[in-house]
ZADO-1210 file (C-alpha; in nm, 4 decimals, padded with zeros to 6 digits):
<atoms>
<atom x="00.7935" y="04.1801" z="02.5306" code="UNK" pos="1"/>
<atom x="01.1519" y="04.0590" z="02.5404" code="UNK" pos="2"/>
<atom x="01.3836" y="04.2705" z="02.7522" code="UNK" pos="3"/>
<atom x="01.7428" y="04.3074" z="02.8608" code="UNK" pos="4"/>
<atom x="01.7087" y="04.0104" z="03.0976" code="UNK" pos="5"/>
<atom x="01.6458" y="03.7697" z="02.8094" code="UNK" pos="6"/>
<atom x="01.8725" y="03.4656" z="02.8138" code="UNK" pos="7"/>
<atom x="02.0807" y="03.4002" z="02.5015" code="UNK" pos="8"/>
<atom x="02.1593" y="03.0651" z="02.3432" code="UNK" pos="9"/>
<atom x="02.4820" y="03.0834" z="02.1456" code="UNK" pos="10"/>
<atom x="02.4517" y="02.8202" z="01.8739" code="UNK" pos="11"/>
<atom x="02.8239" y="02.7659" z="01.8357" code="UNK" pos="12"/>
<atom x="03.1010" y="02.5485" z="01.9724" code="UNK" pos="13"/>
<atom x="03.3584" y="02.8196" z="01.9016" code="UNK" pos="14"/>
<atom x="03.5501" y="02.9348" z="02.2106" code="UNK" pos="15"/>
<atom x="03.6250" y="03.2596" z="02.0265" code="UNK" pos="16"/>
<atom x="03.2573" y="03.3448" z="01.9822" code="UNK" pos="17"/>
<atom x="03.1915" y="03.2449" z="02.3412" code="UNK" pos="18"/>
<atom x="03.4586" y="03.4840" z="02.4624" code="UNK" pos="19"/>
<atom x="03.3247" y="03.7694" z="02.2516" code="UNK" pos="20"/>
<atom x="02.9603" y="03.7272" z="02.3546" code="UNK" pos="21"/>
<atom x="03.0648" y="03.7162" z="02.7195" code="UNK" pos="22"/>
<atom x="03.1726" y="04.0797" z="02.6880" code="UNK" pos="23"/>
<atom x="02.8078" y="04.1855" z="02.6508" code="UNK" pos="24"/>
<atom x="02.7386" y="04.0929" z="03.0127" code="UNK" pos="25"/>
<atom x="02.4213" y="03.9049" z="02.9172" code="UNK" pos="26"/>
<atom x="02.3383" y="03.5568" z="03.0491" code="UNK" pos="27"/>
<atom x="02.3898" y="03.2871" z="02.7898" code="UNK" pos="28"/>
<atom x="02.4327" y="02.9160" z="02.7397" code="UNK" pos="29"/>
<atom x="02.5966" y="02.7142" z="02.4641" code="UNK" pos="30"/>
<atom x="02.4068" y="02.4787" z="02.2376" code="UNK" pos="31"/>
<atom x="02.5642" y="02.3447" z="01.9200" code="UNK" pos="32"/>
<atom x="02.3165" y="02.3441" z="01.6335" code="UNK" pos="33"/>
<atom x="02.2454" y="02.0021" z="01.4781" code="UNK" pos="34"/>
<atom x="02.2577" y="02.1584" z="01.1310" code="UNK" pos="35"/>
<atom x="02.4724" y="01.9842" z="00.8685" code="UNK" pos="36"/>
<atom x="02.6668" y="02.2878" z="00.7478" code="UNK" pos="37"/>
<atom x="02.8163" y="02.1198" z="00.4423" code="UNK" pos="38"/>
<atom x="02.4765" y="02.0027" z="00.3225" code="UNK" pos="39"/>
<atom x="02.3239" y="02.3464" z="00.3776" code="UNK" pos="40"/>
<atom x="02.6046" y="02.5225" z="00.1938" code="UNK" pos="41"/>
<atom x="02.5782" y="02.2799" z="-00.0985" code="UNK" pos="42"/>
<atom x="02.2235" y="02.4101" z="-00.1555" code="UNK" pos="43"/>
<atom x="02.3280" y="02.7750" z="-00.1691" code="UNK" pos="44"/>
<atom x="02.3018" y="02.9446" z="-00.5081" code="UNK" pos="45"/>
<atom x="02.3501" y="03.3127" z="-00.4231" code="UNK" pos="46"/>
<atom x="02.6522" y="03.5427" z="-00.4295" code="UNK" pos="47"/>
<atom x="02.9582" y="03.4348" z="-00.2336" code="UNK" pos="48"/>
<atom x="02.9259" y="03.7119" z="00.0237" code="UNK" pos="49"/>
<atom x="02.5782" y="03.5869" z="00.1205" code="UNK" pos="50"/>
<atom x="02.6884" y="03.2354" z="00.2119" code="UNK" pos="51"/>
<atom x="02.7812" y="03.3195" z="00.5714" code="UNK" pos="52"/>
<atom x="02.4396" y="03.4646" z="00.6571" code="UNK" pos="53"/>
<atom x="02.2637" y="03.1773" z="00.4771" code="UNK" pos="54"/>
<atom x="02.4570" y="02.9239" z="00.6828" code="UNK" pos="55"/>
<atom x="02.4048" y="03.1176" z="01.0062" code="UNK" pos="56"/>
<atom x="02.0293" y="03.1261" z="00.9436" code="UNK" pos="57"/>
<atom x="02.0163" y="02.7486" z="00.9052" code="UNK" pos="58"/>
<atom x="02.2266" y="02.7055" z="01.2180" code="UNK" pos="59"/>
<atom x="01.9764" y="02.9225" z="01.4038" code="UNK" pos="60"/>
<atom x="01.6785" y="02.7254" z="01.2720" code="UNK" pos="61"/>
<atom x="01.8474" y="02.4046" z="01.3775" code="UNK" pos="62"/>
<atom x="01.9138" y="02.5443" z="01.7237" code="UNK" pos="63"/>
<atom x="01.5451" y="02.6327" z="01.7629" code="UNK" pos="64"/>
<atom x="01.4648" y="02.2600" z="01.7521" code="UNK" pos="65"/>
<atom x="01.6741" y="02.2022" z="02.0647" code="UNK" pos="66"/>
<atom x="01.4938" y="02.1877" z="02.4026" code="UNK" pos="67"/>
<atom x="01.7386" y="02.4353" z="02.5551" code="UNK" pos="68"/>
<atom x="01.6308" y="02.7037" z="02.3079" code="UNK" pos="69"/>
<atom x="01.2931" y="02.7470" z="02.4780" code="UNK" pos="70"/>
<atom x="01.2569" y="03.0936" z="02.6239" code="UNK" pos="71"/>
<atom x="01.5867" y="03.2146" z="02.4784" code="UNK" pos="72"/>
<atom x="01.7128" y="03.4336" z="02.1986" code="UNK" pos="73"/>
<atom x="01.9194" y="03.2152" z="01.9687" code="UNK" pos="74"/>
<atom x="02.2397" y="03.3728" z="01.8348" code="UNK" pos="75"/>
<atom x="02.4116" y="03.2029" z="01.5418" code="UNK" pos="76"/>
<atom x="02.7020" y="03.3088" z="01.3243" code="UNK" pos="77"/>
<atom x="02.9117" y="03.1796" z="01.0385" code="UNK" pos="78"/>
<atom x="03.2317" y="03.3138" z="00.8859" code="UNK" pos="79"/>
<atom x="03.3606" y="03.2782" z="00.5312" code="UNK" pos="80"/>
<atom x="03.6903" y="03.3845" z="00.3770" code="UNK" pos="81"/>
<atom x="03.6676" y="03.5141" z="00.0189" code="UNK" pos="82"/>
<atom x="03.9657" y="03.5399" z="-00.2157" code="UNK" pos="83"/>
<atom x="03.8788" y="03.6746" z="-00.5603" code="UNK" pos="84"/>
<atom x="03.5143" y="03.6036" z="-00.4664" code="UNK" pos="85"/>
<atom x="03.5933" y="03.2363" z="-00.4152" code="UNK" pos="86"/>
<atom x="03.5060" y="03.0842" z="-00.0771" code="UNK" pos="87"/>
<atom x="03.8024" y="02.9422" z="00.1121" code="UNK" pos="88"/>
<atom x="03.6633" y="02.7003" z="00.3675" code="UNK" pos="89"/>
<atom x="03.8260" y="02.5171" z="00.6556" code="UNK" pos="90"/>
<atom x="04.1201" y="02.2991" z="00.5517" code="UNK" pos="91"/>
<atom x="04.0485" y="01.9343" z="00.4794" code="UNK" pos="92"/>
<atom x="04.3990" y="01.8318" z="00.5811" code="UNK" pos="93"/>
<atom x="04.7457" y="01.9767" z="00.6297" code="UNK" pos="94"/>
<atom x="04.8248" y="01.9956" z="00.2587" code="UNK" pos="95"/>
<atom x="04.5013" y="02.1836" z="00.1941" code="UNK" pos="96"/>
<atom x="04.5870" y="02.4219" z="00.4794" code="UNK" pos="97"/>
<atom x="04.9242" y="02.4821" z="00.3137" code="UNK" pos="98"/>
<atom x="04.7551" y="02.5591" z="-00.0191" code="UNK" pos="99"/>
<atom x="04.5120" y="02.8025" z="00.1448" code="UNK" pos="100"/>
<atom x="04.7844" y="02.9898" z="00.3309" code="UNK" pos="101"/>
<atom x="05.0005" y="03.0162" z="00.0201" code="UNK" pos="102"/>
<atom x="04.7071" y="03.1478" z="-00.1842" code="UNK" pos="103"/>
<atom x="04.6433" y="03.4212" z="00.0748" code="UNK" pos="104"/>
<atom x="05.0070" y="03.5201" z="00.1266" code="UNK" pos="105"/>
<atom x="05.0780" y="03.8871" z="00.0534" code="UNK" pos="106"/>
<atom x="04.7251" y="03.9450" z="-00.0795" code="UNK" pos="107"/>
<atom x="04.4042" y="04.1157" z="00.0192" code="UNK" pos="108"/>
<atom x="04.0965" y="03.9053" z="00.0837" code="UNK" pos="109"/>
<atom x="03.7620" y="03.9576" z="00.2583" code="UNK" pos="110"/>
<atom x="03.6270" y="03.7964" z="00.5702" code="UNK" pos="111"/>
<atom x="03.2468" y="03.7911" z="00.5874" code="UNK" pos="112"/>
<atom x="03.0550" y="03.6972" z="00.9001" code="UNK" pos="113"/>
<atom x="02.6799" y="03.6470" z="00.8988" code="UNK" pos="114"/>
<atom x="02.4922" y="03.6886" z="01.2278" code="UNK" pos="115"/>
<atom x="02.1389" y="03.5753" z="01.3102" code="UNK" pos="116"/>
<atom x="01.9273" y="03.6433" z="01.6186" code="UNK" pos="117"/>
<atom x="01.5937" y="03.4631" z="01.6410" code="UNK" pos="118"/>
<atom x="01.3308" y="03.3399" z="01.8831" code="UNK" pos="119"/>
<atom x="01.0350" y="03.1027" z="01.8805" code="UNK" pos="120"/>
<atom x="00.7205" y="03.2206" z="02.0564" code="UNK" pos="121"/>
<atom x="00.3719" y="03.0744" z="02.0289" code="UNK" pos="122"/>
<atom x="00.4862" y="02.8629" z="01.7370" code="UNK" pos="123"/>
<atom x="00.6075" y="03.1633" z="01.5377" code="UNK" pos="124"/>
<atom x="00.9703" y="03.2304" z="01.4461" code="UNK" pos="125"/>
<atom x="01.0981" y="03.5868" z="01.4570" code="UNK" pos="126"/>
<atom x="01.4386" y="03.6206" z="01.2902" code="UNK" pos="127"/>
<atom x="01.6695" y="03.9090" z="01.2069" code="UNK" pos="128"/>
<atom x="02.0044" y="03.8819" z="01.0336" code="UNK" pos="129"/>
<atom x="02.2932" y="04.0849" z="00.9007" code="UNK" pos="130"/>
<atom x="02.6413" y="04.0336" z="00.7660" code="UNK" pos="131"/>
<atom x="02.9635" y="04.2291" z="00.7707" code="UNK" pos="132"/>
<atom x="03.2744" y="04.2178" z="00.5520" code="UNK" pos="133"/>
<atom x="03.6277" y="04.3132" z="00.6501" code="UNK" pos="134"/>
<atom x="03.9131" y="04.3422" z="00.3981" code="UNK" pos="135"/>
<atom x="04.2321" y="04.1795" z="00.5274" code="UNK" pos="136"/>
<atom x="04.5873" y="04.1986" z="00.3895" code="UNK" pos="137"/>
<atom x="04.8148" y="03.9075" z="00.4701" code="UNK" pos="138"/>
<atom x="05.1851" y="03.9616" z="00.5250" code="UNK" pos="139"/>
<atom x="05.4433" y="03.7850" z="00.3026" code="UNK" pos="140"/>
<atom x="05.5142" y="03.5003" z="00.5459" code="UNK" pos="141"/>
<atom x="05.7547" y="03.2255" z="00.4381" code="UNK" pos="142"/>
<atom x="05.6929" y="02.8591" z="00.3595" code="UNK" pos="143"/>
<atom x="05.8866" y="02.7722" z="00.6750" code="UNK" pos="144"/>
<atom x="05.6471" y="02.9860" z="00.8799" code="UNK" pos="145"/>
<atom x="05.3508" y="02.8135" z="00.7147" code="UNK" pos="146"/>
<atom x="05.4924" y="02.4712" z="00.8003" code="UNK" pos="147"/>
<atom x="05.5521" y="02.5700" z="01.1636" code="UNK" pos="148"/>
<atom x="05.2028" y="02.7121" z="01.1913" code="UNK" pos="149"/>
<atom x="05.0429" y="02.3992" z="01.0470" code="UNK" pos="150"/>
<atom x="05.2467" y="02.1858" z="01.2854" code="UNK" pos="151"/>
<atom x="05.0905" y="02.3783" z="01.5748" code="UNK" pos="152"/>
<atom x="04.7452" y="02.2535" z="01.4693" code="UNK" pos="153"/>
<atom x="04.5923" y="02.6000" z="01.4994" code="UNK" pos="154"/>
<atom x="04.4751" y="02.6461" z="01.1381" code="UNK" pos="155"/>
<atom x="04.2858" y="02.3189" z="01.1028" code="UNK" pos="156"/>
<atom x="03.9452" y="02.4365" z="01.2321" code="UNK" pos="157"/>
<atom x="03.9488" y="02.7852" z="01.0841" code="UNK" pos="158"/>
<atom x="03.8080" y="02.9301" z="00.7626" code="UNK" pos="159"/>
<atom x="04.0975" y="03.0214" z="00.5370" code="UNK" pos="160"/>
<atom x="04.3290" y="02.8178" z="00.7638" code="UNK" pos="161"/>
<atom x="04.4365" y="03.1022" z="00.9894" code="UNK" pos="162"/>
<atom x="04.3736" y="03.2738" z="01.3202" code="UNK" pos="163"/>
<atom x="04.4054" y="03.6492" z="01.2914" code="UNK" pos="164"/>
<atom x="04.6361" y="03.7081" z="01.5839" code="UNK" pos="165"/>
<atom x="04.7931" y="03.3803" z="01.6580" code="UNK" pos="166"/>
<atom x="05.0787" y="03.4974" z="01.8849" code="UNK" pos="167"/>
<atom x="05.3440" y="03.3072" z="01.6916" code="UNK" pos="168"/>
<atom x="05.2273" y="03.3215" z="01.3296" code="UNK" pos="169"/>
<atom x="05.0658" y="03.6693" z="01.3276" code="UNK" pos="170"/>
<atom x="04.9558" y="03.6310" z="00.9634" code="UNK" pos="171"/>
<atom x="04.7983" y="03.9671" z="00.8884" code="UNK" pos="172"/>
<atom x="04.9651" y="04.2900" z="00.7848" code="UNK" pos="173"/>
<atom x="04.6544" y="04.5099" z="00.7841" code="UNK" pos="174"/>
<atom x="04.2793" y="04.4937" z="00.8341" code="UNK" pos="175"/>
<atom x="04.0457" y="04.7597" z="00.6986" code="UNK" pos="176"/>
<atom x="03.7394" y="04.7551" z="00.9227" code="UNK" pos="177"/>
<atom x="03.5893" y="04.5418" z="01.1960" code="UNK" pos="178"/>
<atom x="03.8426" y="04.3297" z="01.3798" code="UNK" pos="179"/>
<atom x="03.5951" y="04.1111" z="01.5688" code="UNK" pos="180"/>
<atom x="03.4231" y="04.0372" z="01.2401" code="UNK" pos="181"/>
<atom x="03.7428" y="03.8599" z="01.1372" code="UNK" pos="182"/>
<atom x="03.7485" y="03.6779" z="01.4697" code="UNK" pos="183"/>
<atom x="03.3965" y="03.5540" z="01.3929" code="UNK" pos="184"/>
<atom x="03.1346" y="03.7641" z="01.5751" code="UNK" pos="185"/>
<atom x="03.0990" y="04.1380" z="01.4969" code="UNK" pos="186"/>
<atom x="02.9554" y="04.2899" z="01.8128" code="UNK" pos="187"/>
<atom x="02.8283" y="04.5998" z="01.6358" code="UNK" pos="188"/>
<atom x="02.6002" y="04.3900" z="01.4155" code="UNK" pos="189"/>
<atom x="02.5027" y="04.1636" z="01.7026" code="UNK" pos="190"/>
<atom x="02.3990" y="04.4498" z="01.9301" code="UNK" pos="191"/>
<atom x="02.1916" y="04.5998" z="01.6468" code="UNK" pos="192"/>
<atom x="02.0088" y="04.2687" z="01.6028" code="UNK" pos="193"/>
<atom x="01.9559" y="04.2230" z="01.9776" code="UNK" pos="194"/>
<atom x="01.8031" y="04.5708" z="01.9891" code="UNK" pos="195"/>
<atom x="01.5326" y="04.4473" z="01.7503" code="UNK" pos="196"/>
<atom x="01.4220" y="04.2294" z="02.0422" code="UNK" pos="197"/>
<atom x="01.4548" y="04.5161" z="02.2922" code="UNK" pos="198"/>
<atom x="01.7701" y="04.3589" z="02.4392" code="UNK" pos="199"/>
<atom x="02.0662" y="04.5766" z="02.5323" code="UNK" pos="200"/>
<atom x="02.4151" y="04.4738" z="02.6528" code="UNK" pos="201"/>
<atom x="02.4643" y="04.5018" z="03.0274" code="UNK" pos="202"/>
<atom x="02.8417" y="04.5499" z="03.0241" code="UNK" pos="203"/>
<atom x="02.9857" y="04.9039" z="03.0419" code="UNK" pos="204"/>
<atom x="03.0191" y="05.0678" z="02.7021" code="UNK" pos="205"/>
<atom x="03.3804" y="05.0742" z="02.5865" code="UNK" pos="206"/>
<atom x="03.4715" y="05.2661" z="02.2725" code="UNK" pos="207"/>
<atom x="03.7594" y="05.1338" z="02.0657" code="UNK" pos="208"/>
<atom x="03.8811" y="05.3773" z="01.7972" code="UNK" pos="209"/>
<atom x="04.0755" y="05.0949" z="01.6324" code="UNK" pos="210"/>
<atom x="03.7477" y="04.9149" z="01.5602" code="UNK" pos="211"/>
<atom x="03.4854" y="05.1923" z="01.5300" code="UNK" pos="212"/>
<atom x="03.2092" y="04.9701" z="01.3898" code="UNK" pos="213"/>
<atom x="03.2265" y="04.7442" z="01.6961" code="UNK" pos="214"/>
<atom x="03.1776" y="04.9848" z="01.9878" code="UNK" pos="215"/>
<atom x="03.1592" y="04.6966" z="02.2328" code="UNK" pos="216"/>
<atom x="03.4928" y="04.5462" z="02.1328" code="UNK" pos="217"/>
<atom x="03.7918" y="04.6101" z="02.3561" code="UNK" pos="218"/>
<atom x="04.1650" y="04.5801" z="02.3159" code="UNK" pos="219"/>
<atom x="04.1644" y="04.2991" z="02.5712" code="UNK" pos="220"/>
<atom x="03.9366" y="04.1001" z="02.3430" code="UNK" pos="221"/>
<atom x="04.1652" y="04.1742" z="02.0506" code="UNK" pos="222"/>
<atom x="04.4623" y="04.0502" z="02.2454" code="UNK" pos="223"/>
<atom x="04.2918" y="03.7254" z="02.3463" code="UNK" pos="224"/>
<atom x="04.0454" y="03.6191" z="02.0747" code="UNK" pos="225"/>
<atom x="04.1388" y="03.4109" z="01.7716" code="UNK" pos="226"/>
<atom x="03.9855" y="03.3831" z="01.4280" code="UNK" pos="227"/>
<atom x="03.7149" y="03.1200" z="01.3826" code="UNK" pos="228"/>
</atoms>
């Protein structure tokens, strides 16, 4: 039986996800999955809001092939930005980042994060997954602000080409739901999935009325984390 002492393997290179998972107080290591995300996503044929969980599941399966996954619970996540049900990926270059930011300006879109927790024991894979969507309204930022933000380099590794609370750009006007889901790892969903393995967070419970679906999120995390 797995218990609250189980070690986690976070299958992600994202410093934002690392910061969020640290708040659970559980021991973890980092191991980047060898999965080719672009190839996996090219095979997907389902609805747009299922792409994130599909990709996260393949990341998790890839991580299970790594030696460091032995005896751990693998945690994988993927985040997509949907505008009019079209997936806005990470920018290919600065001009693409500019196009993405202009398309989002002054409009609502959805950020969907898929989360997977899985383990390999006696040759058998046990996997549980979930996804969460958060509507986000962007403010009417100017072209000059877009150019300055792109020059900072911050948007180039992020879905939709933005970080939710970049201290200078501050692109969003309103979010309607889970904040940490937009950052890239909804703790409410993650703790539910960990509970399926009889694993509970060890950090003190902190309620945040501004993000009711993520009871383990804190304002300090909101002040420090950035969108994946």
